[in-house]
Kinemage of the C-alpha trace (Angstrom):
@kinemage 1
@onewidth
@group {chain A} dominant
@subgroup {mainchain}
@vectorlist {calphas} color= white
{ca met a 1} P -0.046 -0.003 0.003
{ca arg a 2} L 1.488 3.304 -1.101
{ca ile a 3} L 0.385 6.020 1.411
{ca gly a 4} L 3.198 8.539 0.494
{ca pro a 5} L 1.353 10.147 -2.427
{ca asp a 6} L -1.794 10.348 -0.303
{ca leu a 7} L 0.051 12.071 2.485
{ca ile a 8} L 1.518 14.501 0.038
{ca his a 9} L -1.862 15.424 -1.321
{ca leu a 10} L -3.408 15.688 2.116
{ca ser a 11} L -0.616 17.878 3.267
{ca leu a 12} L -0.947 20.299 0.383
{ca leu a 13} L -4.665 20.656 0.939
{ca leu a 14} L -4.142 21.272 4.644
{ca leu a 15} L -1.492 23.767 3.801
{ca ile a 16} L -3.816 25.750 1.573
{ca val a 17} L -6.505 25.752 4.236
{ca ala a 18} L -4.044 26.686 7.025
{ca gly a 19} L -2.464 29.384 4.971
{ca gly a 20} L -5.831 30.989 4.170
{ca phe a 21} L -6.995 30.827 7.739
{ca thr a 22} L -3.556 32.212 9.088
{ca leu a 23} L -3.782 35.145 6.584
{ca phe a 24} L -7.269 36.174 7.481
{ca ser a 25} L -6.767 35.773 11.154
{ca arg a 26} L -3.710 38.032 11.289
{ca gln a 27} L -3.961 41.010 13.611
{ca glu a 28} L -1.273 43.568 13.982
{ca thr a 29} L -0.846 46.857 16.102
{ca val a 30} L 1.973 49.359 16.246
{ca val a 31} L 2.885 50.872 19.587
{ca phe a 32} L 5.366 53.751 20.068
{ca leu a 33} L 7.298 53.728 23.332
{ca ala a 34} L 9.690 56.013 24.975
{ca glu a 35} L 12.367 54.580 27.292
{ca gly a 36} L 10.715 53.402 30.476
{ca gly a 37} L 7.328 53.121 28.825
{ca gly a 38} L 5.414 49.885 28.349
{ca phe a 39} L 2.215 48.243 27.156
{ca glu a 40} L 0.165 45.196 28.183
{ca leu a 41} L -0.503 42.228 25.932
{ca pro a 42} L -3.986 40.753 26.003
{ca asp a 43} L -2.594 37.763 27.999
{ca gly a 44} L -1.709 40.059 30.871
{ca lys a 45} L 2.048 40.222 30.253
{ca thr a 46} L 3.723 43.662 29.888
{ca ile a 47} L 6.422 44.713 27.523
{ca arg a 48} L 8.596 47.562 28.903
{ca leu a 49} L 11.155 49.394 26.888
{ca lys a 50} L 14.512 49.736 28.796
{ca asn a 51} L 16.423 51.609 26.097
{ca phe a 52} L 16.410 52.205 22.356
{ca asp a 53} L 19.373 52.680 20.000
{ca phe a 54} L 19.380 53.968 16.509
{ca glu a 55} L 22.627 52.849 14.859
{ca met a 56} L 23.813 54.504 11.578
{ca tyr a 57} L 26.704 53.962 9.178
{ca asp a 58} L 29.440 56.505 8.853
{ca asp a 59} L 27.740 58.115 5.837
{ca gly a 60} L 24.558 58.805 7.936
{ca arg a 61} L 22.405 55.847 6.470
{ca pro a 62} L 20.300 53.874 8.997
{ca lys a 63} L 22.068 50.676 10.097
{ca asp a 64} L 19.893 49.180 12.767
{ca trp a 65} L 17.126 49.997 15.356
{ca ile a 66} L 17.518 48.002 18.623
{ca ser a 67} L 14.852 47.957 21.290
{ca arg a 68} L 16.047 46.369 24.564
{ca val a 69} L 12.843 45.238 26.367
{ca glu a 70} L 11.716 43.357 29.428
{ca val a 71} L 8.819 40.887 29.550
{ca leu a 72} L 7.030 41.224 32.881
{ca asn a 73} L 4.524 38.873 34.435
{ca gly a 74} L 3.102 41.153 37.106
{ca lys a 75} L 6.157 42.576 38.743
{ca asp a 76} L 8.486 39.695 37.906
{ca val a 77} L 10.783 40.045 34.864
{ca glu a 78} L 10.435 36.840 32.825
{ca lys a 79} L 12.780 37.766 30.090
{ca thr a 80} L 15.086 40.421 28.640
{ca phe a 81} L 15.446 40.702 24.877
{ca ser a 82} L 16.967 42.939 22.174
{ca ile a 83} L 14.482 43.334 19.324
{ca glu a 84} L 16.036 44.189 16.030
{ca val a 85} L 14.915 44.353 12.488
{ca asn a 86} L 14.399 40.741 11.330
{ca lys a 87} L 14.781 39.624 14.933
{ca pro a 88} L 11.415 39.595 16.638
{ca leu a 89} L 10.520 38.610 20.140
{ca arg a 90} L 8.075 35.843 20.774
{ca val a 91} L 5.770 35.968 23.718
{ca gly a 92} L 3.277 33.175 23.683
{ca arg a 93} L 1.291 33.483 20.478
{ca tyr a 94} L 2.503 37.106 19.921
{ca arg a 95} L 5.465 38.171 17.901
{ca ile a 96} L 6.899 41.654 18.399
{ca phe a 97} L 8.881 43.272 15.514
{ca gln a 98} L 11.031 46.369 15.392
{ca ser a 99} L 8.912 48.438 13.018
{ca ser a 100} L 10.083 52.071 13.073
{ca tyr a 101} L 10.923 54.971 15.301
{ca lys a 102} L 10.004 58.611 15.658
{ca asn a 103} L 11.168 61.718 17.592
{ca asp a 104} L 8.804 63.430 19.871
{ca ala a 105} L 9.037 66.694 21.706
{ca val a 106} L 7.482 68.473 24.741
{ca ala a 107} L 7.520 72.285 25.164
{ca val a 108} L 7.586 73.478 28.798
{ca phe a 109} L 6.249 76.964 29.348
{ca glu a 110} L 6.318 79.113 32.432
{ca arg a 111} L 3.567 81.605 32.852
{ca asp a 112} L 2.608 83.390 36.065
{ca gly a 113} L 4.717 81.133 38.075
{ca glu a 114} L 3.153 78.003 36.687
{ca lys a 115} L 4.479 75.405 34.207
{ca val a 116} L 2.506 74.248 31.162
{ca thr a 117} L 3.540 71.480 28.882
{ca ile a 118} L 2.274 70.809 25.385
{ca lys a 119} L 3.194 68.484 22.569
{ca pro a 120} L 3.232 69.045 18.758
{ca gly a 121} L -0.440 69.323 17.675
{ca glu a 122} L -1.581 70.645 21.003
{ca ala a 123} L -2.449 74.319 21.982
{ca met a 124} L -2.909 76.379 25.133
{ca pro a 125} L -5.206 79.435 25.509
{ca phe a 126} L -3.368 82.808 25.461
{ca glu a 127} L -4.715 86.436 25.564
{ca gly a 128} L -8.017 85.684 23.812
{ca gly a 129} L -6.527 83.302 21.415
{ca phe a 130} L -4.111 80.402 21.570
{ca ile a 131} L -0.557 79.246 21.010
{ca gly a 132} L -0.225 75.950 19.074
{ca phe a 133} L 2.900 73.847 18.991
{ca leu a 134} L 3.477 72.951 15.308
{ca glu a 135} L 6.783 71.050 15.315
{ca tyr a 136} L 10.424 71.293 16.461
{ca gln a 137} L 13.417 71.811 14.197
{ca ser a 138} L 17.012 70.741 14.608
{ca thr a 139} L 19.342 73.690 13.777
{ca pro a 140} L 23.069 74.258 14.260
{ca glu a 141} L 22.219 76.342 17.283
{ca gly a 142} L 20.055 73.561 18.810
{ca asn a 143} L 16.553 72.402 18.829
{ca ala a 144} L 13.984 75.157 18.169
{ca ala a 145} L 10.236 74.921 18.678
{ca val a 146} L 7.890 76.302 16.058
{ca phe a 147} L 4.590 77.702 17.251
{ca ile a 148} L 1.667 79.530 15.837
{ca gln a 149} L -0.158 82.222 17.741
{ca glu a 150} L -3.673 83.303 16.983
{ca lys a 151} L -4.980 86.574 18.406
{ca asp a 152} L -7.750 88.923 17.129
{ca gly a 153} L -8.212 86.645 14.127
{ca lys a 154} L -4.556 86.953 13.050
{ca arg a 155} L -2.063 84.213 13.032
{ca thr a 156} L 1.725 84.591 13.554
{ca gln a 157} L 4.416 81.964 13.336
{ca ile a 158} L 7.044 81.957 16.068
{ca ser a 159} L 10.287 80.063 16.499
{ca leu a 160} L 11.774 79.807 20.038
{ca phe a 161} L 14.750 78.198 21.659
{ca ala a 162} L 14.708 76.971 25.313
{ca gly a 163} L 15.226 80.053 27.525
{ca glu a 164} L 13.520 82.480 25.208
{ca asp a 165} L 10.247 84.374 25.988
{ca phe a 166} L 7.418 85.639 23.952
{ca ser a 167} L 4.675 88.128 25.034
{ca gly a 168} L 5.253 87.351 28.704
{ca ile a 169} L 5.654 83.621 28.605
{ca leu a 170} L 8.926 81.756 28.878
{ca leu a 171} L 9.894 78.530 26.947
{ca ser a 172} L 11.846 77.185 29.884
{ca asp a 173} L 12.613 73.775 28.216
{ca leu a 174} L 12.193 71.859 24.987
{ca leu a 175} L 12.472 68.050 25.576
{ca val a 176} L 13.202 65.963 22.547
{ca his a 177} L 13.217 62.250 22.754
{ca ser a 178} L 13.114 59.127 20.483
{ca glu a 179} L 10.328 56.574 20.566
{ca ser a 180} L 10.604 53.095 19.241
{ca gly a 181} L 7.808 51.708 17.119
{ca leu a 182} L 7.069 48.095 17.917
{ca gln a 183} L 4.627 46.058 15.825
{ca val a 184} L 2.610 43.400 17.653
{ca val a 185} L 1.395 40.532 15.496
{ca thr a 186} L -0.704 37.553 16.286
{ca gln a 187} L -1.876 34.901 13.943
{ca lys a 188} L -3.880 31.683 14.367
{ca gly a 189} L -3.231 28.435 12.427
{ca ile a 190} L 0.530 28.481 12.633
{ca ile a 191} L 0.369 25.001 14.217
{ca leu a 192} L -1.622 23.777 11.234
{ca ile a 193} L 1.014 25.026 8.802
{ca tyr a 194} L 3.801 23.286 10.785
{ca leu a 195} L 1.734 20.023 10.790
{ca ser a 196} L 1.146 20.255 7.068
{ca leu a 197} L 4.808 20.703 6.365
{ca ile a 198} L 5.588 17.703 8.574
{ca leu a 199} L 3.158 15.621 6.739
{ca leu a 200} L 4.568 16.755 3.421
{ca cys a 201} L 8.079 15.736 4.486
{ca ile a 202} L 6.867 12.362 5.643
{ca gly a 203} L 4.940 11.780 2.429
{ca met a 204} L 7.919 12.643 0.294
{ca phe a 205} L 10.108 10.461 2.378
{ca leu a 206} L 7.712 7.427 2.002
{ca ser a 207} L 7.327 8.083 -1.656
{ca phe a 208} L 11.088 8.071 -2.176
{ca tyr a 209} L 11.683 5.087 -0.007
{ca gln a 210} L 9.026 3.031 -1.916
{ca lys a 211} L 10.534 3.969 -5.162
{ca leu a 212} L 13.945 2.823 -4.031
{ca gly a 213} L 12.236 -0.546 -3.048
{ca asp a 214} L 10.751 -0.958 -6.472
{ca met a 215} L 14.167 -0.466 -8.091
{ca asn a 216} L 15.659 -3.221 -5.929
């Protein structure tokens, strides 16, 4: 009885079904973390970013992004791992990839003895209008914050360095930090794919073995 070809056909059918199921069950989310930040997986474990390195070649081209993370179960550290491009972290049925990075900034204002912090895209009320934080720019003199002021229906763009003031408010600090972008992926049906590949290998082996027997 030759079961090798039957196993091959069965494994190919199973592989098609498992591949389709895995494709349509795939879920992914991108999370941006600053150093010390974390997020919780649906299974209750927490991923915390210890530090993030952005390595570059001598000519300035990106070389590698490395996120060193801790996997926590409650307060206990289960694992420490360095996530790199093409080197994901596996936590149960979740895979966590190094996806991207971004720089973020926080502008710290002092007004009437109080501190107010805003991020790009946010605004604060000011003299019948508002001041909105547009972006920050890296210049040879340092990082500068670009704001837009609206007052009496008119808008004015302002660029300030830390320590400069405008209309009675002081930009006491401009905090710029990098955030690591981690992609969390979960897929069902991976075990079925592995099973179909194992059956395929067994079927090919049996078919080859029986062919050798016929030659003898």
